[in-house]
C-alpha positions, -999 to +999 in steps of 0.1 A: +104+308+611+108+334+579+141+353+580+143+385+567+174+399+552+188+432+547+199+436+514+227+462+519+244+437+546+231+403+533+226+397+572+194+384+590+172+417+599+146+398+619+127+363+621+087+365+618+066+334+623+060+318+587+025+318+578+007+286+565-024+279+547-038+270+579-029+304+591-043+323+560-078+303+571-076+315+605-071+349+593-101+350+568-120+336+598-113+364+621-120+388+591-152+373+587-163+374+617-152+410+623-171+420+587-205+422+603-198+445+632-175+467+609-199+472+583-224+485+609-199+509+622-214+547+613-196+561+586-187+591+607-174+567+633-154+546+608-138+580+594-129+590+630-109+555+635-094+563+602-082+597+611-069+584+643-046+558+626-033+584+603-023+600+636-007+570+648+012+563+616+026+601+618+037+592+655+057+563+639+066+578+610+106+577+612+104+543+628+084+529+597+110+546+574+139+532+590+122+496+590+111+500+553+148+513+543+164+486+560+142+457+547+137+467+513+172+485+509+158+519+498+175+550+504+160+568+537+152+597+519+129+572+494+116+551+525+106+582+543+085+595+510+069+564+510+059+562+544+047+594+537+024+585+509+010+556+531+001+583+553-015+605+528-033+576+515-051+569+545-055+605+551-073+607+518-096+578+525-104+585+556-127+611+547-143+585+522-170+570+545-193+597+545-189+606+510-196+571+496-228+581+479-255+565+456-279+577+427-316+582+430-333+572+396-365+584+382-386+553+372-422+546+367-442+534+395-423+546+425-385+556+429-354+537+428-322+542+444-288+528+445-262+519+476-227+510+479-223+482+502-186+467+510-175+432+497-173+412+530-135+402+532-108+411+508-077+393+501-047+419+494-014+405+480+014+431+478+051+431+466+085+439+475+094+466+457+073+493+478+061+474+507+036+497+528+031+524+503+014+497+478-004+481+508-021+513+517-034+518+480-055+487+487-062+488+525-069+523+529-099+525+501-109+486+514-113+499+548-132+529+545-158+510+522-162+490+548-147+456+542-121+436+565-086+426+549-063+400+549-029+412+536-001+389+524+030+409+519+058+398+502+079+373+517+113+393+518+098+427+530+070+416+556+082+441+584+063+470+578+032+455+573+033+436+606+042+468+623+011+484+606-012+457+622-001+463+653-005+500+649-040+499+637-048+482+667-032+508+689-053+532+666-085+515+676-096+494+646-111+466+659-096+433+661-099+411+628-107+443+606-067+441+598-048+406+595-012+401+579-002+366+571+035+368+563+044+336+541+050+321+505+032+333+477+029+297+466+011+284+500-003+316+514-013+336+484-027+308+468-048+299+495-062+333+500-069+332+458-090+303+463-107+306+496-143+309+494-150+334+517-128+357+502-148+382+476-121+403+459-082+398+454-061+430+450-026+420+437+004+440+423+035+418+408+046+403+379+023+399+350+031+359+351+018+357+386-011+381+376-026+357+349-025+325+372-044+349+401-068+357+373-075+322+363-076+309+397-102+337+412-126+327+383-130+296+400-150+315+430-160+344+405-139+367+427-133+402+418-098+410+408-075+442+406-044+433+389-015+461+386+014+439+368+043+445+348+054+471+327+085+482+303+071+519+298+087+544+272+103+578+279+100+596+246+121+626+240+117+647+209+143+672+194+119+702+203+121+692+240+144+708+268+166+678+260+191+688+290+162+688+312+150+654+301+183+636+302+190+651+340+151+635+346+157+603+331+180+583+359+152+589+385+128+577+363+150+543+359+170+540+389+147+550+415+145+521+440+173+506+419+152+503+389+127+475+407+096+499+397+071+488+375+067+521+366+104+524+357+109+546+323+137+521+309+131+526+273+143+556+268+135+569+230+153+597+216+147+618+183+182+610+162+191+644+156+194+652+194+210+616+205+245+627+209+234+657+229+207+636+250+235+610+258+262+635+268+240+653+296+230+616+306+264+601+309+269+626+337+236+623+356+241+589+357+276+582+366+270+607+395+242+588+414+255+579+449+251+542+453+255+529+491+241+528+527+204+530+525+206+547+561+226+574+546+207+606+539+230+611+510+224+581+491+202+583+461+204+541+453+203+511+470+211+473+463+185+452+448+162+431+468+183+396+467+213+379+451+187+364+429+174+395+414+207+408+412+217+377+388+185+382+368+193+422+361+231+411+355+218+384+326+203+414+306+238+432+306+258+402+297+237+391+271+254+412+241+241+449+244+269+475+246+273+493+279+275+532+270+278+540+307+273+532+341+276+543+378+298+528+407+289+505+435+306+498+467+326+470+477+320+443+501+285+427+512+252+438+495+234+428+465+247+457+444+241+465+409+255+499+393+233+521+374+238+508+335+230+523+303+230+505+273+234+518+238+231+505+212+205+479+217+198+455+186+160+456+177+159+417+192+177+425+223+156+410+254+168+445+273+147+463+251+114+439+252+116+424+289+110+441+323+143+441+338+134+451+372+167+464+381+187+496+373+192+490+334+181+514+307+183+513+268+186+543+248+172+538+213+170+563+184+140+573+163+131+598+131+098+610+134+065+611+152+052+582+137+081+561+146+084+572+182+049+557+187+050+529+170+083+518+191+069+529+225+036+507+219+058+478+207+053+461+240+028+437+258+031+460+287+012+498+290+014+509+324+034+544+326+053+567+302+066+602+293+065+624+267+093+654+263+083+682+237+078+719+238+048+715+211+018+712+230-002+700+203+023+672+196+026+664+230-014+655+235-014+638+199+014+615+210-002+611+246-032+599+233-018+575+209+005+560+232-013+527+251-005+534+285-025+540+316-004+568+330+014+593+311+032+625+318+042+654+298+076+669+303+075+649+337+083+614+347+057+615+374+036+583+377+017+582+410-008+608+430-029+599+458-056+617+442-055+603+404-064+568+390-036+544+388-034+510+365-021+498+330-035+490+297-028+455+277-007+431+302-001+457+328-033+448+341-068+461+349-087+480+375-075+511+390-063+520+421-058+555+442-081+585+435-122+586+441-127+555+421-107+533+438-136+531+462-156+515+433-135+483+434-143+476+471-179+480+468-210+464+451-238+484+436-275+476+451-304+489+435-335+493+453-368+502+439-396+514+463-431+512+449-454+545+452-484+535+433-513+516+446-511+479+435 
């Protein structure tokens, strides 16, 4: 059995069957058997089944919220929003089956047209930081396009994925269309990537693991979408609303206890307003309420595990100066306080490595060119923000930054309706938005001769 811990208590929350490579093979076989019938479901009927699934998820919104909050250690208000996003994602793609269109192309001697066809069986490997939300980004377009899925959630947070599979059956999704295998990545994930009957892998996780998946998928020429690590910059110019930028910065780093690949954990501030910015930031950070995830007033919960807490602590103990930090509860729980480091040496690992915890670094810059250079000085390119009242500067800098998702005078990264994905070693491919369907279909060109031979 797989024991699932509750991060806020360090106690066992549930025990679920521990999947093996043989279980992956069985799940793929079920998905393959269901693929033909699911593909044959008329687009309007598939849309109605997905709409029914949305309704069932809405009926169980609070149940899924509490389960996510306890299993992932996230504040219940955040969990409620994330489950809401999962529902919104399925609602968005429920309209897609009847809108997955091809093209007609003028050619000599007849006509040519394209159709989009499902890949077949798709393997989905998802992380522990946003368990059902990120799973929905992959499942919803894959199912809407007519694929069957085998989902491998993270070992630490499998509970909402397993419950989702039950709700899918309750909604009338045919057996074998949605399959969940809860087991270790080295066994279940690797088998899913290697399986010859899996046509595509969609993965969200670390850059290190993503490299291995890309290499292994090449052996069977699998399609791959990778959403990997990040070390995003939050660039604050002197002509910005400095107070607004400072008050917004904690949410961009400490949401989900910093366990977010979009976390804007490199805060670059123009030197002339550095002291003003830090003055506003200190109060915003030290007032963050860290505690019980089920308390509606909690703003930050624990880290996911003791190992993650130790990894985060190693960055703070590596010689950087702690400018200020928040408070955490006494007693059980994988707690770590929201922490700001400043000043930070150029070669300090906290400035370059993905910490995946509630630690931010604040670094001054002198001018626009230096801000761009510092922001781009990373192997990653996932998210980022630019704060300025100068519209031309905002667009110049946004265009110059090597990142897949940027916000101006905001720290928002993700919307159901817009593409999401990274540059450089933050991955490739895009999720969400209308183009996500392209990643779960093949384009077939058909020529129809109209001239006598």
